[in-house]
VOVEXLUM-890793 format. One record per residue (C-alpha): residue number from 1; residue in one letter; x, y, z. Coordinates in steps of 0.5 Angstrom, whole numbers. Layout:
<resi NUM&resn a&x X&y Y&z Z> .
...
This chain:
<resi 1&resn s&x 18&y 5&z 37> .
<resi 2&resn n&x 15&y 4&z 44> .
<resi 3&resn l&x 18&y -3&z 44> .
<resi 4&resn i&x 23&y -4&z 50> .
<resi 5&resn p&x 30&y -8&z 47> .
<resi 6&resn s&x 32&y -14&z 51> .
<resi 7&resn a&x 38&y -14&z 54> .
<resi 8&resn n&x 43&y -19&z 57> .
<resi 9&resn i&x 44&y -16&z 64> .
<resi 10&resn g&x 48&y -19&z 70> .
<resi 11&resn k&x 53&y -19&z 75> .
<resi 12&resn m&x 58&y -25&z 77> .
<resi 13&resn e&x 63&y -25&z 83> .
<resi 14&resn n&x 68&y -31&z 81> .
<resi 15&resn k&x 73&y -32&z 87> .
<resi 16&resn g&x 78&y -38&z 88> .
<resi 17&resn f&x 85&y -40&z 88> .
<resi 18&resn d&x 89&y -46&z 85> .
<resi 19&resn g&x 96&y -49&z 87> .
<resi 20&resn f&x 101&y -54&z 85> .
<resi 21&resn i&x 106&y -57&z 90> .
<resi 22&resn e&x 112&y -61&z 88> .
<resi 23&resn y&x 117&y -65&z 92> .
<resi 24&resn s&x 123&y -69&z 90> .
<resi 25&resn q&x 128&y -72&z 94> .
<resi 26&resn q&x 134&y -77&z 93> .
<resi 27&resn v&x 134&y -80&z 100> .
<resi 28&resn s&x 139&y -84&z 100> .
<resi 29&resn k&x 143&y -88&z 94> .
<resi 30&resn d&x 138&y -93&z 93> .
<resi 31&resn f&x 132&y -89&z 95> .
<resi 32&resn r&x 128&y -83&z 92> .
<resi 33&resn i&x 121&y -80&z 93> .
<resi 34&resn t&x 117&y -75&z 89> .
<resi 35&resn f&x 111&y -72&z 91> .
<resi 36&resn k&x 106&y -68&z 87> .
<resi 37&resn g&x 99&y -64&z 88> .
<resi 38&resn t&x 94&y -60&z 85> .
<resi 39&resn f&x 88&y -56&z 88> .
<resi 40&resn t&x 83&y -51&z 86> .
<resi 41&resn y&x 78&y -47&z 89> .
<resi 42&resn a&x 72&y -44&z 86> .
<resi 43&resn d&x 66&y -40&z 88> .
<resi 44&resn y&x 61&y -37&z 83> .
<resi 45&resn k&x 56&y -32&z 86> .
<resi 46&resn i&x 50&y -28&z 82> .
<resi 47&resn l&x 51&y -21&z 84> .
<resi 48&resn a&x 45&y -18&z 80> .
<resi 49&resn n&x 41&y -20&z 74> .
<resi 50&resn g&x 35&y -18&z 70> .
<resi 51&resn d&x 30&y -22&z 74> .
<resi 52&resn a&x 24&y -19&z 77> .
<resi 53&resn n&x 24&y -19&z 85> .
<resi 54&resn p&x 21&y -25&z 88> .
<resi 55&resn l&x 15&y -25&z 93> .
<resi 56&resn y&x 20&y -28&z 98> .
<resi 57&resn k&x 27&y -26&z 99> .
<resi 58&resn y&x 29&y -33&z 100> .
<resi 59&resn q&x 28&y -35&z 93> .
<resi 60&resn s&x 32&y -29&z 90> .
<resi 61&resn k&x 38&y -32&z 86> .
<resi 62&resn i&x 42&y -26&z 88> .
<resi 63&resn g&x 48&y -28&z 93> .
<resi 64&resn q&x 47&y -35&z 90> .
<resi 65&resn n&x 52&y -40&z 87> .
<resi 66&resn v&x 50&y -40&z 79> .
<resi 67&resn n&x 50&y -48&z 80> .
<resi 68&resn a&x 46&y -48&z 86> .
<resi 69&resn n&x 41&y -53&z 88> .
<resi 70&resn y&x 34&y -51&z 89> .
<resi 71&resn g&x 28&y -55&z 92> .
<resi 72&resn y&x 24&y -57&z 98> .
<resi 73&resn i&x 26&y -58&z 105> .
<resi 74&resn s&x 24&y -65&z 107> .
<resi 75&resn e&x 21&y -66&z 114> .
<resi 76&resn g&x 22&y -74&z 113> .
<resi 77&resn l&x 16&y -79&z 111> .
<resi 78&resn f&x 9&y -78&z 113> .
<resi 79&resn i&x 7&y -83&z 119> .
<resi 80&resn d&x 0&y -84&z 118> .
<resi 81&resn q&x -7&y -81&z 116> .
<resi 82&resn v&x -7&y -77&z 122> .
<resi 83&resn d&x 0&y -74&z 121> .
<resi 84&resn i&x -2&y -72&z 114> .
<resi 85&resn a&x -9&y -69&z 117> .
<resi 86&resn h&x -5&y -65&z 122> .
<resi 87&resn s&x 1&y -62&z 116> .
<resi 88&resn p&x 0&y -57&z 111> .
<resi 89&resn s&x -3&y -59&z 105> .
<resi 90&resn q&x 1&y -62&z 99> .
<resi 91&resn i&x -5&y -63&z 94> .
<resi 92&resn f&x -1&y -58&z 90> .
<resi 93&resn l&x 4&y -64&z 89> .
<resi 94&resn g&x -2&y -70&z 88> .
<resi 95&resn t&x -5&y -74&z 94> .
<resi 96&resn v&x -1&y -76&z 99> .
<resi 97&resn q&x -1&y -83&z 103> .
<resi 98&resn p&x 3&y -85&z 109> .
<resi 99&resn g&x 10&y -87&z 107> .
<resi 100&resn d&x 10&y -80&z 102> .
<resi 101&resn i&x 15&y -75&z 103> .
<resi 102&resn k&x 13&y -69&z 108> .
<resi 103&resn y&x 15&y -62&z 106> .
<resi 104&resn r&x 17&y -56&z 110> .
<resi 105&resn d&x 12&y -50&z 110> .
<resi 106&resn i&x 17&y -44&z 109> .
<resi 107&resn n&x 12&y -39&z 108> .
<resi 108&resn h&x 7&y -41&z 114> .
<resi 109&resn d&x 1&y -41&z 109> .
<resi 110&resn g&x -1&y -48&z 111> .
<resi 111&resn k&x 0&y -51&z 104> .
<resi 112&resn i&x 6&y -53&z 100> .
<resi 113&resn d&x 7&y -50&z 93> .
<resi 114&resn n&x 12&y -46&z 89> .
<resi 115&resn f&x 13&y -41&z 94> .
<resi 116&resn d&x 16&y -46&z 99> .
<resi 117&resn q&x 22&y -48&z 95> .
<resi 118&resn v&x 29&y -45&z 97> .
<resi 119&resn y&x 36&y -46&z 95> .
<resi 120&resn i&x 39&y -52&z 98> .
<resi 121&resn g&x 46&y -56&z 99> .
<resi 122&resn n&x 52&y -54&z 95> .
<resi 123&resn p&x 53&y -53&z 88> .
<resi 124&resn t&x 52&y -58&z 83> .
<resi 125&resn v&x 59&y -56&z 80> .
<resi 126&resn p&x 65&y -58&z 86> .
<resi 127&resn k&x 68&y -52&z 89> .
<resi 128&resn f&x 74&y -55&z 91> .
<resi 129&resn t&x 78&y -60&z 87> .
<resi 130&resn y&x 84&y -64&z 88> .
<resi 131&resn g&x 89&y -69&z 86> .
<resi 132&resn f&x 96&y -72&z 89> .
<resi 133&resn g&x 101&y -77&z 87> .
<resi 134&resn s&x 107&y -80&z 89> .
<resi 135&resn s&x 113&y -84&z 86> .
<resi 136&resn m&x 118&y -88&z 90> .
<resi 137&resn s&x 124&y -93&z 88> .
<resi 138&resn y&x 128&y -97&z 92> .
<resi 139&resn k&x 134&y -101&z 89> .
<resi 140&resn g&x 130&y -105&z 84> .
<resi 141&resn f&x 123&y -104&z 86> .
<resi 142&resn d&x 118&y -98&z 84> .
<resi 143&resn i&x 111&y -96&z 86> .
<resi 144&resn s&x 107&y -90&z 84> .
<resi 145&resn f&x 100&y -88&z 85> .
<resi 146&resn l&x 95&y -82&z 83> .
<resi 147&resn l&x 89&y -80&z 87> .
<resi 148&resn q&x 84&y -75&z 85> .
<resi 149&resn g&x 78&y -72&z 88> .
<resi 150&resn a&x 72&y -67&z 89> .
<resi 151&resn t&x 68&y -64&z 95> .
<resi 152&resn q&x 63&y -58&z 97> .
<resi 153&resn v&x 59&y -61&z 91> .
<resi 154&resn s&x 51&y -63&z 92> .
<resi 155&resn f&x 46&y -66&z 87> .
<resi 156&resn i&x 39&y -68&z 87> .
<resi 157&resn a&x 39&y -76&z 86> .
<resi 158&resn s&x 33&y -78&z 81> .
<resi 159&resn p&x 33&y -86&z 82> .
<resi 160&resn k&x 26&y -87&z 79> .
<resi 161&resn v&x 27&y -88&z 72> .
<resi 162&resn f&x 22&y -93&z 71> .
<resi 163&resn n&x 15&y -91&z 71> .
<resi 164&resn e&x 11&y -95&z 76> .
<resi 165&resn v&x 4&y -96&z 72> .
<resi 166&resn n&x 2&y -103&z 71> .
<resi 167&resn r&x 8&y -106&z 71> .
<resi 168&resn g&x 16&y -104&z 71> .
<resi 169&resn n&x 22&y -104&z 74> .
<resi 170&resn v&x 26&y -101&z 80> .
<resi 171&resn y&x 33&y -101&z 83> .
<resi 172&resn t&x 34&y -107&z 88> .
<resi 173&resn i&x 36&y -102&z 93> .
<resi 174&resn m&x 29&y -98&z 92> .
<resi 175&resn a&x 26&y -105&z 93> .
<resi 176&resn n&x 30&y -107&z 99> .
<resi 177&resn s&x 30&y -100&z 103> .
<resi 178&resn r&x 23&y -97&z 102> .
<resi 179&resn w&x 18&y -95&z 107> .
<resi 180&resn e&x 13&y -101&z 108> .
<resi 181&resn p&x 6&y -101&z 111> .
<resi 182&resn e&x 8&y -107&z 115> .
<resi 183&resn t&x 14&y -104&z 118> .
<resi 184&resn q&x 13&y -96&z 118> .
<resi 185&resn n&x 20&y -95&z 118> .
<resi 186&resn l&x 21&y -87&z 118> .
<resi 187&resn n&x 28&y -88&z 117> .
<resi 188&resn a&x 28&y -91&z 110> .
<resi 189&resn s&x 32&y -89&z 104> .
<resi 190&resn f&x 26&y -89&z 100> .
<resi 191&resn p&x 19&y -87&z 100> .
<resi 192&resn r&x 13&y -92&z 99> .
<resi 193&resn l&x 13&y -95&z 92> .
<resi 194&resn g&x 6&y -95&z 88> .
<resi 195&resn v&x 3&y -95&z 82> .
<resi 196&resn g&x 3&y -88&z 78> .
<resi 197&resn a&x 7&y -82&z 77> .
<resi 198&resn q&x 8&y -81&z 85> .
<resi 199&resn n&x 9&y -74&z 83> .
<resi 200&resn n&x 10&y -72&z 91> .
<resi 201&resn n&x 16&y -76&z 92> .
<resi 202&resn y&x 20&y -75&z 86> .
<resi 203&resn v&x 21&y -67&z 86> .
<resi 204&resn a&x 27&y -64&z 88> .
<resi 205&resn s&x 28&y -64&z 95> .
<resi 206&resn t&x 33&y -65&z 101> .
<resi 207&resn f&x 30&y -72&z 101> .
<resi 208&resn w&x 34&y -73&z 95> .
<resi 209&resn l&x 40&y -68&z 96> .
<resi 210&resn k&x 46&y -72&z 96> .
<resi 211&resn d&x 54&y -71&z 98> .
<resi 212&resn g&x 57&y -71&z 91> .
<resi 213&resn s&x 64&y -71&z 94> .
<resi 214&resn y&x 69&y -77&z 93> .
<resi 215&resn l&x 76&y -79&z 93> .
<resi 216&resn r&x 79&y -84&z 87> .
<resi 217&resn l&x 85&y -88&z 87> .
<resi 218&resn k&x 86&y -86&z 79> .
<resi 219&resn q&x 92&y -90&z 78> .
<resi 220&resn a&x 97&y -94&z 82> .
<resi 221&resn e&x 103&y -98&z 79> .
<resi 222&resn i&x 108&y -103&z 82> .
<resi 223&resn g&x 114&y -106&z 79> .
<resi 224&resn f&x 121&y -109&z 80> .
<resi 225&resn t&x 127&y -108&z 75> .
<resi 226&resn l&x 131&y -114&z 75> .
<resi 227&resn p&x 139&y -114&z 77> .
<resi 228&resn a&x 143&y -112&z 71> .
<resi 229&resn s&x 147&y -119&z 72> .
<resi 230&resn i&x 140&y -122&z 70> .
<resi 231&resn s&x 138&y -118&z 64> .
<resi 232&resn k&x 145&y -119&z 61> .
<resi 233&resn r&x 144&y -127&z 61> .
<resi 234&resn l&x 137&y -125&z 58> .
<resi 235&resn r&x 141&y -121&z 53> .
<resi 236&resn s&x 137&y -115&z 54> .
<resi 237&resn k&x 139&y -108&z 57> .
<resi 238&resn d&x 133&y -108&z 62> .
<resi 239&resn v&x 128&y -112&z 64> .
<resi 240&resn r&x 122&y -110&z 69> .
<resi 241&resn i&x 116&y -113&z 71> .
<resi 242&resn y&x 110&y -109&z 73> .
<resi 243&resn a&x 103&y -109&z 75> .
<resi 244&resn n&x 98&y -103&z 75> .
<resi 245&resn g&x 91&y -101&z 75> .
<resi 246&resn l&x 86&y -95&z 73> .
<resi 247&resn n&x 80&y -93&z 78> .
<resi 248&resn l&x 82&y -98&z 83> .
<resi 249&resn l&x 78&y -95&z 89> .
<resi 250&resn t&x 73&y -90&z 90> .
<resi 251&resn f&x 71&y -87&z 97> .
<resi 252&resn s&x 65&y -83&z 97> .
<resi 253&resn p&x 59&y -82&z 102> .
<resi 254&resn f&x 54&y -83&z 96> .
<resi 255&resn k&x 54&y -91&z 95> .
<resi 256&resn w&x 48&y -92&z 90> .
<resi 257&resn w&x 53&y -90&z 84> .
<resi 258&resn d&x 59&y -87&z 82> .
<resi 259&resn a&x 59&y -80&z 85> .
<resi 260&resn e&x 63&y -77&z 80> .
<resi 261&resn s&x 59&y -79&z 74> .
<resi 262&resn k&x 54&y -73&z 76> .
<resi 263&resn s&x 49&y -77&z 74> .
<resi 264&resn q&x 42&y -76&z 77> .
<resi 265&resn t&x 39&y -82&z 75> .
<resi 266&resn g&x 44&y -87&z 75> .
<resi 267&resn i&x 44&y -89&z 68> .
<resi 268&resn y&x 51&y -87&z 65> .
<resi 269&resn y&x 57&y -91&z 62> .
<resi 270&resn p&x 60&y -93&z 68> .
<resi 271&resn v&x 68&y -92&z 70> .
<resi 272&resn q&x 72&y -98&z 68> .
<resi 273&resn r&x 76&y -101&z 73> .
<resi 274&resn v&x 83&y -104&z 69> .
<resi 275&resn v&x 88&y -108&z 72> .
<resi 276&resn n&x 94&y -110&z 68> .
<resi 277&resn v&x 100&y -114&z 69> .
<resi 278&resn g&x 106&y -114&z 64> .
<resi 279&resn i&x 114&y -114&z 63> .
<resi 280&resn d&x 118&y -109&z 59> .
<resi 281&resn i&x 124&y -112&z 56> .
<resi 282&resn k&x 129&y -107&z 53> .
<resi 283&resn f&x 134&y -109&z 48> .
């Protein structure tokens, strides 16, 4: 047979490290502290594959992270029709108007097309994840907390989840932070809104590339154990009053929705914040 058999050809380079640290100390008779922390760093690069060599080397997957983002480089928003006329043609992505996203002509051929897409930002899977927590006790009081986070991670946000046809919905933040012809705010967080698909504005690009780093207060608790003399009066061995919570605080440069959700559209089941107050009684 003259048929050439297919093959799964490729070579990856996986590099990383992880660690764990723990510290515990009885500082005094009444005071004790414990600290624990974990961290992981991982990077996955493509060294070889079976793809044909691309026309432009900057579009090669070789040397890129397997989870790399790919898209156009945004040059901001078009100012007016004069700006559009003096910029590379973007008809490939549809007719453009003032307030639409302008893209960089990477290969300098006077037009925007697939050959102007490049690898952008950090990968969609965090390179660095970590978590740390501590617990302390002093006499009858105790407190503990756990934080977790990730960094060196990017994703392409796609906030346009409703079709703009004759009617429809958009996120409030889009309505309040969009480019408008009255103000012509070139620093608007969103391009103009319009009827139709708006294909030019909602392709993957650095305009929508967001930093997915976050730090979350995953758990915290504070408690107080009543003195033994009081417990005995209550005919119990131990009485502890406490308050705790889950997902209490999140710090992230991305504010539209939860960065940890990995959602591009913002449509996902949200992480719940839970607060509990209780009392433990041991007999």
